[in-house]
C-alpha positions as CSV (number, residue, x, y, z in Angstrom):
1,M,93.8,124.2,122.7
2,S,96.9,122.2,123.3
3,S,100.3,123.2,122.0
4,V,103.9,122.0,121.8
5,A,107.0,123.6,123.4
6,I,110.7,122.9,122.6
7,I,113.8,123.3,124.9
8,G,117.2,122.8,123.4
9,D,120.3,124.2,121.6
10,I,120.0,127.0,119.0
11,D,120.1,124.6,116.0
12,T,117.4,122.3,117.3
13,V,115.1,125.1,118.5
14,S,115.6,126.9,115.1
15,G,114.5,123.8,113.2
16,F,111.4,123.4,115.3
17,R,110.6,127.1,114.9
18,L,110.9,126.7,111.1
19,G,108.4,123.8,111.5
20,G,105.9,126.1,113.2
21,V,106.6,125.6,116.9
22,K,106.1,129.0,118.5
23,K,106.8,128.2,122.2
24,A,110.6,127.7,122.2
25,E,113.5,128.3,124.5
26,V,117.2,128.2,123.6
27,V,119.2,127.0,126.6
28,N,122.9,126.5,127.2
29,T,123.0,125.6,130.8
30,S,121.1,123.3,133.2
31,E,119.9,126.4,135.1
32,E,118.4,127.9,131.9
33,A,116.8,124.5,131.1
34,I,115.2,124.3,134.5
35,A,113.8,127.8,134.2
36,A,112.4,127.1,130.7
37,F,110.9,123.8,131.8
38,D,109.2,125.4,134.8
39,K,107.9,128.2,132.6
40,F,106.3,125.8,130.2
41,L,104.8,123.7,133.1
42,E,103.0,126.8,134.2
43,Q,101.2,127.2,130.9
44,D,98.2,124.9,130.9
45,E,97.8,124.9,127.1
46,I,101.1,123.1,126.6
47,S,100.6,119.3,126.4
48,I,103.9,118.3,124.9
49,I,107.4,119.5,125.9
50,I,110.2,118.4,123.6
51,I,113.6,118.6,125.1
52,T,117.0,117.5,123.8
53,Q,118.3,114.3,125.5
54,L,121.5,116.1,126.6
55,M,119.6,118.7,128.5
56,A,117.0,116.2,129.8
57,N,119.8,114.1,131.2
58,E,121.3,117.2,132.9
59,I,118.0,118.1,134.6
60,R,116.6,114.6,135.0
61,P,116.0,114.8,138.8
62,H,114.1,118.1,138.3
63,I,112.0,116.7,135.6
64,N,111.1,113.6,137.6
65,R,110.3,115.7,140.7
66,K,108.0,118.1,138.8
67,I,106.2,115.6,136.6
68,G,105.7,112.8,139.1
69,S,102.9,110.6,138.0
70,D,101.2,113.2,135.8
71,V,100.5,112.2,132.2
72,L,100.5,115.7,130.8
73,P,102.5,117.4,129.7
74,M,104.2,114.6,127.9
75,I,107.9,115.0,127.9
76,I,109.6,113.8,124.6
77,E,113.4,113.6,124.5
78,I,115.0,114.0,121.1
79,P,118.7,113.8,120.0
80,D,120.3,117.1,119.3
81,K,122.4,118.0,116.3
82,D,125.3,115.8,117.6
83,G,123.1,112.7,117.8
84,S,121.7,110.6,120.6
85,A,123.0,111.0,124.2
86,G,123.8,107.7,125.8
87,G,122.1,106.7,129.0
88,S,118.7,108.0,128.1
89,S,115.8,106.2,129.7
90,D,113.1,104.3,127.7
91,Q,110.4,106.9,127.4
92,I,107.5,104.6,126.7
93,N,108.2,102.4,129.7
94,D,108.5,105.6,131.9
95,L,105.2,106.9,130.5
96,I,103.5,103.6,131.2
97,K,104.9,103.5,134.7
98,R,103.7,107.0,135.4
99,V,100.2,106.4,134.0
100,I,99.4,103.0,135.5
101,G,102.0,102.7,138.2
102,V,103.4,99.4,136.9
103,E,106.8,98.9,135.3
104,M,106.7,96.9,132.1
105,V,109.6,94.4,131.8
106,K,110.8,92.5,128.8
């Protein structure tokens, strides 16, 4: 059985918990985010990790190193309570590149 995990600030995580997501970690620093990310990677039943864009941008090299070309778990970046973080990569193009090894250009 696959499940969803969330990593983010207290408000974002609380909202997802109210929506039924049980695997959740409130993080305030990049070190806490890395620890939470690694913890969820170790759990085989997690197929989707949702992380706020702000935290994802802070730990981007770690995410890229750990995920590599793997399709699962899928990493989904969402805006936090303050809105979208600038400079976020295009998630669909990144996923396609990881899966088939080809970068899609416009």
